[in-house]
N, C-alpha and C positions, 0 to 999 in steps of 0.2 A: 504494500500500500504506500502511495506517495505521501511525503510529509505535507502537512496542512499549513498553508501560508496565511490563514485567516487572522485578522486583527483581533486582539483581545477586547472583550467588552468589559470595561473596568467597573468595579464596585464604587458606589458613592456611599461611604459609610455614615454620612450624617443623616440618613433617613432610615428609620427602623423598618420601613415597609419594603425596602429594596430586596428583590430576590434575583440575584444575578443582574441582568440588565432589564428585568421586569419589575415594575412597581405595582404591587398588588393592592387593590382596593381593600379597605377594611371589611367590606361586605363581599365575601368570596363568591356569593351568588351573582355579583355584578360582573365578575370576570367572564370574558368571552362575549359580552354583549356587543352586538353589531351596531354600527352607526345607522341612524334612521334614514339615511340618504346615501346614494351612490356618488354624490357630488359633495366633496368634503372641503370646507374652507380651511385656509391655513394662514399663519402670519409668521414672520421670521424676526426675532429680536435683533435690535440694531447691532449688538455686539457680535452677531453672527453674519454680518453683512459680507464679510470675506469668504464665507462658506456657502453663499447663496447658490452658486452653480452646482455644488455637490448636493445640496438639499433638493434642488429642482431635478437633478439627474436621478436621485433616489425615488422621488415621487413619479417621475416618468417611467422608471423601471416597473413600478407597481401598476401604473395605469395603461401602459402600452398595449398589453394583450388582454385587458379586462375592461369591465364597464365602470370601474371605480375611477373617478377623476378628481383633480384637486384644483382649486382656484383661490386667488387672494381673497382674504376676508374683507368684507365691506362693513356690515353691521351685525353679522350673524352671531348669535349667542354661543353656539357650539362650534368650536374650531380647534385645530391643532396649532400649538405655539411652539416653534422650535427655539429652544433656549440653550445658552452656552453653559457647559459644565465641564468637569474633568473626565467624564466617562460618557458612555452611550446607554440610555435607558428610556423606557416608555411604560405607561400603563398598558394593561392588556384589555382591549376592548373599549367600547364607548363609555366615557365617564360623564361627559356633559360639561358645559361651560368652557372655560379656557383649559384645554388639555395639553400639558407639556410633553414634548419629546426632547430629551436632553442630548445635546451633541457636543462632544469634547474633541480636543485636538487629535486623538488617535482614531476617530470615527471616519472611515472612508465611505464612499458612496454606497457600497454593499452593506456596511454596518447600519447606515441611516435607513436604507430600504428595509432591513431586518427590523428596525425599531418601528417603522411605519406599519409593517405587517403586524407587529404586536398591537399597535394602536387600533388596527382594524379588527382585532379579536383573536389572533393566532398565538397559541403557546408554542414552545419549542417542540420540534418533531421528535426528539429523543425522549420526550415525556409521554408519548402515546402508550396506552395500556397494553398494546400488542408488541412492545419493543423487544421482548425477550426472544422473539423469533429471529431478530435481525442484529441485535447488539447485546453486549454484556457490559453492565456498569460495574466498576471496580471500586467499591466504597472505601477500601483501605488506602487508596491513593488520593482520595478527595480531601481538600483542605478542611480542617475542623470548622464547623459552622456553615459550610457551603453544601452540605448534603441535600438541602432543600431544593437546590437547583437541578437535581436529578430525580426528584420525586415525580411519580406518575400523575398525570392530570387527566381528568375526565373531559372529553371534548368531542366534537363532531369530526369524524374522519371521512364521511361521505362515501364509505366503502372504497376509498382510494388506497392504492398500495403504499406501504411505508416507503419513505423517500430518504435514504441515507445520505444523498447528495444535496438535500434541501438547504436553502439559504437560512432556514430556521433550525438546522441541526447543529449541535456542538461538534467541534473537532475532538481529536483523541486526547488532547492534553488540557482541556479546560478545567480550571480550578484544581490543578494537581498540586499536591503537597510535597512531592518528592521528585518531580520531573518524569514520572512514569505515567502511562495512560490512565485516564479515568473512565474512558469508554473504548471498547474494542469491537470491531465488527465480527459477526459470527462466521462470515465467509470473506474471502479475499475480494476487496473492492478497490477501485482506482482512487476514490476520494470519499472521505466521510466529512460532511459539512464543509461549507465554503461561504465566502462573503463577496462573490464576484457577480453572480447573476441569479435570478429566479429560475428554477428548473421548470420544466413543463408541468410537473405535478404541483409546484408552488402556485403557478398560474391557475391551474385547474381548481385548486382549493379556493382561491379568491373568487373565481367565477361561480362556484357552487354557493359559497357563503353569502355572496352579494347578488345572487339570482341574475346572473348575466346571460341567461338563455337567449335573450333577444339580441345580445351583442354579437355581431358577425364573427364567426369562428375564423374566417379568412384562412391564413396558413400559419396561425400562431403555434400550432403543435410542433412545427419544425423551425419556428422563428425565422422564416424566410425574409431576407432583407428587402426583397422586391414587393413584399406584401404591404399594401397601403392601409393604414389604420383609419377607420371611419368612426364617427361618433355614434353612440347608441341613441335611438330615438326615444 
């Protein structure tokens, strides 16, 4: 298996609700709530002006092959606010009001897209309840107190196959206490987790969760560069 080049999602220790790069609502039932619209307003804090192109590229990655779109906030009550921090973090699912997505210096375009997907309602792929068929978690290598980042989460899978290459999957060494793997694949795979692009299954999950049936499939399944994206009616 090739080494994983993904950028670390750093902890922000000043908030007790942080779970890895996910900020959990105090009401666990609120986690995974979808946004009430496919058209999501956003704003970017002035201190992140220099990261605008990265943030726009991350949102474009999410919207390119789905019916979810993003537009600058005008007066909307519910919106994503990209804020400067020292790490990458997001609430999972719709919270309401001004909903922060934290962007730190180490957060590249793929990391930001990962956080946007959290905001849309997605947990990490490696926390699926059927993960034992595909990966093995090694608790003895996990940093003390970080075990919760590997806890299984109930959530919709839409009967889609497990995606070990997902942009929402951890790499092998996340939160390692000793430099050894915290997750290993059960079979030989080329890559486990990455922060470069959304996989076909990542796209398909967004399409299912946000009811994109009317959005033209075009040739998104193969990400054909000649495919022209059209807006959903």
